[in-house]
C-alpha positions, 0 to 999 in steps of 0.5 A: 500500500505504501508503494502505491501511495508513493507512486500516486503522489509522484505521478499525480504531481508530474501529470498536474505539472505536465497538463498545466504546462500546456493548458491554463487551469485556474488555480482556484479550480485546482484548489477546489479539486484538491479540497474535494479529493481531501474530503474523499480521502478522509471518507475512504480512509475512515468510513468505507475503507476503500483501498482504491478510493484512497489511492485515487484521492491521493493521486488527484490531490497530488495532481492539483498540487502540481497544477498549483505549483506551476501556477505559482511560478508562471508569473507574467513579465513585470508591467513596468518593463512591458511598457518599455519594450521596443524602446531604448532604456538605460538600466543597471544590474549584476552579472549573475552567471558566467558569460556564455561564449559563442562563436561571434558573441557572448551572452550575459545574464543580468539581474536588474532591480528597478524600485520594487521590481526584480528581473533578469535580462539576457544581453548579447554583447561582443566577444571583446567586452571584458565582463565577468561573473559578479560585475555590476554594470550599467547598460543601454539599448533596445529592450526586446522580448524573445521570440521562438525560431526555426532550427537548422533541422526545421523544428520550432524552438520554444525560445520564450519558455526556454528562457522563462524557465530561468526567469528571463523575460527580456533580451537586449542585443549589443547594448552599450555596457559599462562595468561599474564594479567587480567581484560582487557575486557569491564567493563560492561561485566566484571561486568555482568559476575561477578554478574552471577558467584557470583550468581551461587556460592551462589545457589551452596552453598544452593542447592545440585547437581544435582538440583543446575545444573538444577537451573543454567540451568533454570535461566542462561542457564548453561547446558554446564556442565551437565553430558551427561546422564542428558543432554540426559534425557532432550533431550529424554523427550523434556524438553531441552528447559527449560535449553537453551538460546532460546526464546522457554523457555524465551517466555513461562516463561515470559508470566507465570510470567506476569500471576502470577501478573495478579492481579495487574494493567495490565501495571504493570503485563506486566512490571513484565514480562519484568523485569523478561526478563531483569533479565534473560539477566543480569544474563546470562552476556548479551550474544547476544543469551539471548538478541535475546531471550529477544526481542522475549519474550518481543514482545510476552508479548506485543501481548498477553497482548494487543491483538494487534497481527497484530501490534506486528507481524510487530514488530516481523518481523522487529526485526527478520530483524534487527537481520539478518541484523546485522548477516546474518548467524543467519538465517540458522546457529543459532538454537537459533535464529530459535527456538526463532522466531518459538516459538514466532510466535506459542505463539502469533498466534497459542495459541489463535487458540487452547485455545478452546480445553483446556476448560476442564482444570481448569483455577485456577493458570492459568493452562489452559493458561500454557497448551495451550501455552506449546502445541502450542509452542511444536507443532510448533517447532516439525517439526523443531526439527525433521529436525534439531536434528532428535529427536522425544520425545513421552513423551514430552507433558506429561513431559512438562505439569507436569514440566512447571507449576512449572518453574516460581515458581522455577525460582523465588525461584532461584532468591531469593536464589541467591540474598539473598545469596549475602548478607548472606548465612544462610538466603538463606538456607531455600529458597535453601531447598524449591528450592531443593524440587521443583527441585527434583520433576522436575528431578523425572518427567524427570527421570521417563519419560526418563526411559520409553523404548518408550520415544524417537525415532531418525529420522536422515533423516527427510526430509527438503521437508516435513518440508517445507510442514508442515510449509507452511501448518501452515502458510496457516492456520494461515495467509491464509486470510491475504496472500489472501488479500495481493494479491487480495485487 
């Protein structure tokens, strides 16, 4: 009974948030449903003693809470700024995150205070602007609202809600910026960003481009400054995940690191994998995206190492619920969260089902596990990628199988190169050269497969209905017995 109550609360809350993400529902209606369901819960608990009445009441209460929670965060843009859209304004604020470097510009998250109002504005400025996290700035330009746009694959990207999930309602393109003061940000974040930037600097000293860019992407998710043609090659070969801050790559890499240390006592091997995740989060500056990916990857390690998939499944669902409760927008509008969750489910539950098909692959260097984890994760996220991004890579599996086994070694070399470089540049050069050779091979594989004419196809209109049917089938195959038991026992 306790399990049924737990899953009713979790899935009721998720469905409430999901419905409210697409359809406006008045909060008073949600409260009314919740109160009626609470009354029914008391009746079924103390009068009729109806088990399914209790479960249904709990589900509806959680469903109402999901709607109400989304309603709380779904606030409109401040009216005082709404009247100034399309006009030139002069404002001041603080850089609250590390600048995101692009190929031709950089983006700044600025928190602005104007009398009683507080909001975030996304500024796009030139690369030569020397602006850092924690700087207080004055800026002047045309205030605009973000608009959705069509991607290269022909898919409409919901840019408005993508920014809204982070509290951003307005943008400003190439304003005049003046730095008023520095170092006003959070001390810990300042320290983390400082470590990250110093680390990248030492890597760039020791490894040539574009291999250094790939290393930055592998370790820190630094793919924003990739040239467009290189980024497209990663997309066409289905390897973009290795340089993205999502649980997709963190889950796979962390497990491999644990397997590399499988000769150690079991708990120590798990600890090494978790330590790698911790390093990853630190090196990325402790971003919320990296933390989410780290949580998912940690749960995967525990499940795969202990074999207690059932217990970890509940922990995984609970972790997802907590993340959605903190920011309900991530359920529908945060691709990183979605990929993290889907990939984690794949590695925990789908990998054991398909390992038997790879017995012909040698188990030396844990290659069989690496291939099975890679295939499981890719198969599971493929429908989502087709729907969300409209890109099908025909060469993804061979490209990933040739590249991914070397990723843990590459990351280890990168960490050592950057860490030793912090103390002495000369000592880091030999490791940097070895790193360059491995990275050069990985880029060679990606270049080879991306140059094939049939490497990738675009599916701009891949159906949401088909995507739902595919995942319904996946859920049935993986959890059909558990679902049947839930409703019949």
